[in-house]
ZALUM-583176 format. One record per atom (N, C-alpha, C, O): residue in three letters; x, y, z. Coordinates in steps of 0.001 Angstrom, whole numbers, plus 500000, padded with zeros to 6 digits. Example, Ala and Ser with C-alpha at 12.3 -4.5 7.8 and 13.67 -1.06 7.14 Angstrom:
# ZALUM-583176
ALA513190494310507800/ALA512300495500507800/ALA513200496700507800/ALA514236496681508465/SER512850497750507080/SER513670498940507140/SER512900500030507870/SER513409501138508039/
This chain:
# ZALUM-583176
MET875722738700804132/MET876185738977802790/MET876777740388802797/MET876037741370802857/THR878071740490802738/THR878730741791802820/THR878743742556801512/THR878926743773801517/ASP878554741871800385/ASP878583742547799090/ASP877186742679798485/ASP877037742760797266/ALA876180742700799328/ALA874798742799798853/ALA874546744169798231/ALA875004745177798768/PRO873829744225797112/PRO873463745523796538/PRO872640746334797540/PRO871853745776798305/ARG872829747635797527/ARG872084748499798446/ARG870600748516798072/ARG870238748382796903/PHE869785748679799052/PHE868349748837798833/PHE867782749673799951/PHE868434749884800974/GLU866563750151799759/GLU865848750814800826/GLU864526750098801010/GLU864035749424800105/MET863963750253802185/MET862674749624802445/MET861649750182801470/MET861591751389801237/GLY860850749303800910/GLY859856749724799944/GLY858468749881800537/GLY857872750955800459/HIS857949748803801136/HIS856617748843801724/HIS856458747665802658/HIS857298746766802703/ILE855360747683803409/ILE855044746590804312/ILE853641746102803986/ILE852754746899803681/GLY853445744812804051/GLY852133744206803852/GLY851620743648805162/GLY852356742989805896/VAL850354743912805456/VAL849772743506806727/VAL848438742802806468/VAL847554743358805816/TYR848297741571806984/TYR847005740906806957/TYR846081741571807968/TYR846488741854809095/VAL844837741820807565/VAL843882742509808429/VAL842570741734808501/VAL842270740888807659/THR841810742052809527/THR840483741479809712/THR839424742378809091/THR838550741903808366/ASP839498743689809377/ASP838508744659808911/ASP839216745733808077/ASP839675746739808617/ILE839300745516806778/ILE840066746397805885/ILE839480747806805835/ILE840228748777805719/ASP838167747933805920/ASP837553749266805875/ASP837913750085807112/ASP838236751268807007/ARG837855749460808266/ARG838220750149809506/ARG839696750543809493/ARG840050751630809950/MET840558749670808974/MET841992749949808945/MET842317751074807954/MET843102751966808276/THR841727751042806758/THR842015752109805790/THR841469753448806288/THR842077754490806045/ASP840338753431806976/ASP839795754658807558/ASP840764755236808582/ASP841081756424808527/PHE841234754421809507/PHE842151754883810553/PHE843454755409809952/PHE843884756515810280/TYR844078754631809082/TYR845356755043808494/TYR845187756300807627/TYR846117757097807511/GLY844024756479807028/GLY843769757683806244/GLY843454758880807109/GLY844057759943806958/ARG842513758711808011/ARG842028759824808833/ARG843060760278809853/ARG843227761479810065/VAL843754759343810488/VAL844653759686811576/VAL846099759878811106/VAL846799760752811618/LEU846553759073810141/LEU847953759116809718/LEU848159759744808345/LEU849300759911807914/GLY847079760096807650/GLY847204760828806397/GLY847503759993805166/GLY847847760549804123/PHE847383758665805255/PHE847582757832804076/PHE846384757955803143/PHE845270758225803593/ARG846607757758801852/ARG845543757751800853/ARG845546756405800159/ARG846599755821799902/ILE844349755921799859/ILE844246754677799091/ILE844657754995797661/ILE844083755874797018/THR845658754271797171/THR846169754508795825/THR845694753459794834/THR845782753669793624/ASP845193752334795325/ASP844788751224794466/ASP844092750196795338/ASP844096750309796564/GLY843509749215794723/GLY842899748144795508/GLY841970747298794680/GLY841671747606793526/GLY841521746226795294/GLY840599745336794625/GLY840660743951795220/GLY841209743727796299/ALA840070743021794472/ALA840005741635794931/ALA841186740846794386/ALA841662741076793274/PHE841641739907795208/PHE842701738979794811/PHE842236737613795301/PHE842443737248796459/GLY841610736871794407/GLY840946735639794847/GLY839813736011795779/GLY838979736849795437/LYS839770735398796955/LYS838747735708797951/LYS839124736892798835/LYS838299737380799608/ALA840344737345798725/ALA840832738432799575/ALA840594739791798926/ALA840498739903797704/ARG840502740819799766/ARG840497742208799318/ARG841833742825799664/ARG842430742514800695/MET842297743704798789/MET843561744391799043/MET843351745890798913/MET842576746353798076/ALA844056746645799756/ALA844067748104799676/ALA845515748558799755/ALA846252748175800664/PHE845910749376798794/PHE847258749916798741/PHE847195751366799203/PHE846340752125798747/LEU848092751755800105/LEU848072753100800686/LEU849449753734800600/LEU850473753061800714/SER849451755056800396/SER850716755774800342/SER850527757207800814/SER849424757751800794/ARG851634757800801237/ARG851696759229801531/ARG852699759901800613/ARG853072761053800837/ASN853140759197799582/ASN854168759704798687/ASN853804759295797272/ASN853738758105796966/ALA853567760271796407/ALA853177759981795024/ALA854261759231794264/ALA853988758645793216/GLY855483759243794776/GLY856563758493794157/GLY856539757012794485/GLY857343756243793958/HIS855620756609795354/HIS855481755202795744/HIS854041754776795510/HIS853114755337796093/HIS853862753786794658/HIS852516753251794439/HIS851863752918795771/HIS850689753213795994/HIS852640752299796651/HIS852146752034797994/HIS853303751913798970/HIS854398751470798622/GLN853030752315800188/GLN853968752144801291/GLN853449751080802249/GLN854220750451802975/ILE852134750886802241/ILE851477749841803030/ILE850459749175802131/ILE849781749835801344/VAL850356747867802254/VAL849272747141801603/VAL848563746327802685/VAL849189745589803445/PHE847250746480802731/PHE846419745665803616/PHE845771744582802778/PHE845334744827801654/ILE845715743385803334/ILE845045742277802653/ILE844205741530803682/ILE844678741184804764/THR842964741292803322/THR842082740577804239/THR842533739131804357/THR843270738616803516/GLY842072738491805419/GLY842389737087805620/GLY842974736783806981/GLY843211735620807308/ARG843208737798807772/ARG843710737557809132/ARG842548737112810006/ARG841582737857810171/PRO842623735920810564/PRO841553735483811462/PRO841461736393812686/PRO842484736797813239/ALA840255736711813101/ALA840048737635814213/ALA840732737157815487/ALA841166737979816295/GLU840834735871815680/GLU841410735331816908/GLU842916735061816798/GLU843510734469817699/SER843526735496815696/SER844942735203815485/SER845843736077816344/SER845448737162816771/TYR847031735607816589/TYR848041736344817337/TYR848713737356816419/TYR849031737043815271/ASN848926738556816915/ASN849579739611816154/ASN851090739445816266/ASN851638739518817366/VAL851765739226815153/VAL853214739004815187/VAL854027740269814866/VAL855257740219814875/ILE853376741374814590/ILE854083742622814288/ILE854562743242815593/ILE853771743465816510/ASN855865743520815672/ASN856380744237816840/ASN855996745700816731/ASN855416746262817660/GLN856317746324815598/GLN855906747707815382/GLN856119748095813930/GLN856959747527813231/ILE855341749074813495/ILE855513749741812211/ILE855796751192812560/ILE855020751826813274/SER856906751717812060/SER857357753046812469/SER857310754044811326/SER857622753717810180/PHE856912755270811658/PHE856825756365810709/PHE857667757515811232/PHE857460757978812354/LYS858618757980810425/LYS859552759016810851/LYS859077760397810411/LYS858709760603809255/VAL859092761340811354/VAL858810762738811054/VAL860100763533811220/VAL861083763019811753/SER860101764782810766/SER861351765541810747/SER861457766615811817/SER862493767272811920/SER860413766813812618/SER860489767891813609/SER859611767600814813/SER858670766809814750/LEU859949768266815914/LEU859100768158817101/LEU857712768739816834/LEU856721768259817384/ALA857639769760816002/ALA856328770332815656/ALA855454769263815007/ALA854275769139815341/ASP856022768489814081/ASP855259767410813442/ASP854884766332814455/ASP853765765819814434/LEU855817765990815341/LEU855533764975816357/LEU854410765448817279/LEU853570764650817696/ARG854393766724817592/ARG853320767282818437/ARG851953767195817743/ARG850937766954818396/VAL851934767391816426/VAL850669767261815685/VAL850115765852815865/VAL848929765677816144/TYR850972764851815706/TYR850514763471815895/TYR850152763204817348/TYR849170762513817621/HIS850920763737818279/HIS850601763583819700/HIS849161764027819966/HIS848378763295820570/ASP848826765230819508/ASP847497765772819754/ASP846419764973819029/ASP845358764709819596/ALA846681764584817774/ALA845692763829817002/ALA845448762453817617/ALA844309761990817670/LEU846501761806818075/LEU846348760472818662/LEU845633760538820005/LEU844831759660820324/LEU845918761573820793/LEU845170761759822042/LEU843693761971821747/LEU842834761380822402/ALA843394762817820756/ALA841998763085820387/ALA841314761825819876/ALA840121761621820104/GLU842074760982819185/GLU841524759733818654/GLU841267758716819761/GLU840460757804819581/GLY841932758857820893/GLY841765757909821998/GLY842365756542821706/GLY841820755520822121/VAL843484756522820993/VAL844112755250820637/VAL844540754494821888/VAL844784755092822936/GLU844627753179821766/GLU845112752343822861/GLU846636752292822831/GLU847254752483821783/GLY847226752037823978/GLY848673751868824065/GLY849453753147823860/GLY850628753093823498/PHE848838754294824078/PHE849496755590823864/PHE850674755723824821/PHE850495755691826039/ASP851884755872824268/ASP853091755826825080/ASP854173756746824517/ASP854999756291823725/PRO854195758041824903/PRO855264758935824469/PRO856576758556825164/PRO856622758430826387/THR857640758376824377/THR858882757813824904/THR860097758594824438/THR860196759001823280/ASP861023758792825374/ASP862319759406825096/ASP863364758296825136/ASP863642757733826195/HIS863943757986823972/HIS864988756957823891/HIS866388757566823956/HIS867376756831823952/GLY866489758875824016/GLY867786759535823974/GLY868234759795822547/GLY868681760897822230/ASN868122758799821685/ASN868476758970820268/ASN867242759216819406/ASN867368759529818222/ALA866058759078819983/ALA864804759308819262/ALA863716759694820257/ALA863720759264821411/TRP862787760515819780/TRP861570760818820529/TRP860435760117819797/TRP860254760309818595/SER859668759303820524/SER858681758425819908/SER857328758525820588/SER857215758858821767/ILE856311758223819800/ILE854973757996820343/ILE854544756628819841/ILE854430756405818636/TYR854309755713820775/TYR853826754375820435/TYR852321754341820678/TYR851812754997821586/PHE851614753564819849/PHE850167753423819996/PHE849714752216819185/PHE850503751635818440/ARG848453751840819324/ARG847886750692818615/ARG846897751160817558/ARG846129752097817773/ASP846932750479816397/ASP845903750745815388/ASP844649749964815766/ASP844665749247816767/PRO843562750076815003/PRO842311749424815396/PRO842390747901815538/PRO841544747313816212/GLU843377747250814926/GLU843495745792815065/GLU844623745395816004/GLU845028744233816039/GLY845130746360816764/GLY846118746058817791/GLY847562746063817333/GLY848452745767818130/ASN847829746393816065/ASN849215746490815612/ASN849872747685816282/ASN849286748765816351/ARG851081747491816771/ARG851795748568817442/ARG852469749457816407/ARG853238748988815568/LEU852165750754816482/LEU852725751745815572/LEU853592752713816363/LEU853453752854817578/GLU854489753374815641/GLU855345754385816244/GLU855485755540815268/GLU855754755338814084/VAL855300756750815773/VAL855681757954815048/VAL856867758506815833/VAL856790758688817048/PHE857974758772815121/PHE859185759170815829/PHE859991760184815037/PHE859739760430813858/MET860961760760815716/MET861974761584815062/MET863294761331815769/MET863326761004816956/ASP864379761485815029/ASP865705761358815613/ASP866017762588816447/ASP865587763697816127/THR866772762380817521/THR867312763499818284/THR868685763832817698/THR869164763115816819/PRO869318764891818161/PRO870648765210817652/PRO871761764355818265/PRO872939764599818006/TRP871396763355819078/TRP872397762594819815/TRP872315761098819527/TRP871295760576819077/TYR873415760444819804/TYR873450758983819873/TYR873652758618821345/TYR874423759265822054/VAL872967757601821784/VAL873213756978823084/VAL872872755501822907/VAL871872755160822274/GLN873701754634823465/GLN873498753193823299/GLN872098752799823747/GLN871587753289824754/GLN871497751914822985/GLN870145751437823246/GLN870173750026823831/GLN871146749299823629/PRO869131749629824547/PRO867842750301824708/PRO867839751313825857/PRO868511751138826874/GLN867075752350825661/GLN866828753388826664/GLN865338753716826580/GLN864758753691825494/ARG864727754018827702/ARG863289754307827673/ARG862904755163828876/ARG862954754715830021/GLU862516756413828586/GLU861992757329829593/GLU860716757953829038/GLU860476757917827832/VAL859910758518829909/VAL858672759167829473/VAL859016760479828766/VAL859844761251829250/LEU858386760725827633/LEU858536761973826886/LEU857387762895827277/LEU856219762563827074/ASP857719764039827832/ASP856729764982828354/ASP856456766080827332/ASP857260766998827168/PHE855317765983826646/PHE854953766960825629/PHE854449768280826205/PHE854182769216825450/SER854315768372827522/SER853944769664828102/SER855146770608828132/SER854990771809828348/LEU856350770059827912/LEU857560770881827856/LEU857659771577826496/LEU857115771102825499/SER858358772701826475/SER858669773366825203/SER859663772497824441/SER860214771547824996/ASP859892772823823174/ASP860912772103822401/ASP862266772202823099/ASP862992771213823201/GLU862602773396823577/GLU863867773582824285/GLU863903772738825550/GLU864945772186825902/GLY862769772638826234/GLY862682771821827446/GLY862860770336827159/GLY863503769624827931/ILE862297769870826057/ILE862473768468825665/ILE863945768196825362/ILE864499767194825815/HIS864581769089824595/HIS866011768942824301/HIS866831768890825597/HIS867669768006825781/ALA866574769848826486/ALA867342769925827730/ALA867111768696828604/ALA868055768192829212/THR865888768210828677/THR865579767036829487/THR866289765801828951/THR866856765024829719/THR866257765618827635/THR866934764463827035/THR868433764535827284/THR869051763540827662/GLU869014765702827074/GLU870451765855827281/GLU870819765612828747/GLU871853765006829030/ALA869989766075829675/ALA870256765865831105/ALA870108764391831482/ALA870892763871832275/ARG869110763722830920/ARG868877762309831241/ARG870010761404830777/ARG870441760505831500/PHE870489761656829554/PHE871405760712828922/PHE872826761237828769/PHE873725760481828401/GLY873042762509829042/GLY874341763133828805/GLY875497762523829572/GLY876640762612829124/ALA875236761909830711/ALA876310761302831503/ALA876669759893831024/ALA877657759319831480/GLU875874759336830109/GLU876166757991829589/GLU877462758037828784/GLU877695758978828025/GLU878291757031828951/GLU879574756984828245/GLU879411757052826735/GLU880257757626826050/SER878335756474826202/SER878126756428824744/SER877522757710824178/SER877488757882822960/PHE877048758609825031/PHE876345759821824579/PHE877279760725823788/PHE878360761083824256/ARG876846761094822573/ARG877615762006821719/ARG876719762490820583/ARG875626761956820390/PRO877167763495819827/PRO876373763929818677/PRO876164762757817704/PRO877076761964817470/VAL874977762666817156/VAL874646761552816263/VAL875550761530815035/VAL875832760459814497/GLU876005762693814585/GLU876888762734813410/GLU878202762011813671/GLU878749761386812763/GLU878718762084814901/GLU879931761333815249/GLU879671759831815152/GLU880483759089814599/TRP878546759392815687/TRP878198757969815631/TRP878013757526814181/TRP878483756456813795/ARG877331758343813376/ARG877110757980811963/ARG878436757854811216/ARG878605756936810412/ALA879368758756811467/ALA880680758695810820/ALA881439757434811240/ALA882172756845810445/GLU881256757036812474/GLU881928755831812987/GLU881310754550812391/GLU882035753619812040/ILE880006754506812281/ILE879327753293811847/ILE879315753152810314/ILE879237752040809793/ALA879391754279809601/ALA879262754267808131/ALA880214753286807455/ALA879773752567806558/PRO881500753210807832/PRO882388752275807138/PRO882021750803807335/PRO882459749945806570/THR881221750514808356/THR880846749115808605/THR879578748713807892/THR879203747541807890/ILE878908749693807280/ILE877663749434806549/ILE877924749686805078/ILE878243750807804681/THR877788748638804261/THR878090748795802841/THR876858749150802052/THR876933749320800835/
């Protein structure tokens, strides 16, 4: 639909097995606050947000069978700086999360990990560059911010698609209504 009205993502709903464990993790580790909740039939619901302008950004609802297959590929949270990404890096290491995977995509620096029910999460930030995806290298947080920038530029700079992200955004903008 090329003439669809514009919208932005509002929130995501996730069926959970242990709502108390999930709200604890998302609150303690990711900084979400429970904004509302209660019973809905036999199910319990918890609404969570990190933005007072949004009643909720995530809603958990009980009812996921413990033996069910997880169909979520990932839930991603964007930060604005390497300093913020480092805070999550350290907190997630201290938490001992499963699936901890710092990744350099060339166009983004990411940390992938699992929540207590195995859902794959990502905390990421955009880099100043565009490079065609998929790309995946290890992101080394022992480097300084300047070292991370230099490593990413050295890894991907020879790629034909590599350029400042603003150039890519200007090119793609007319194709997105």
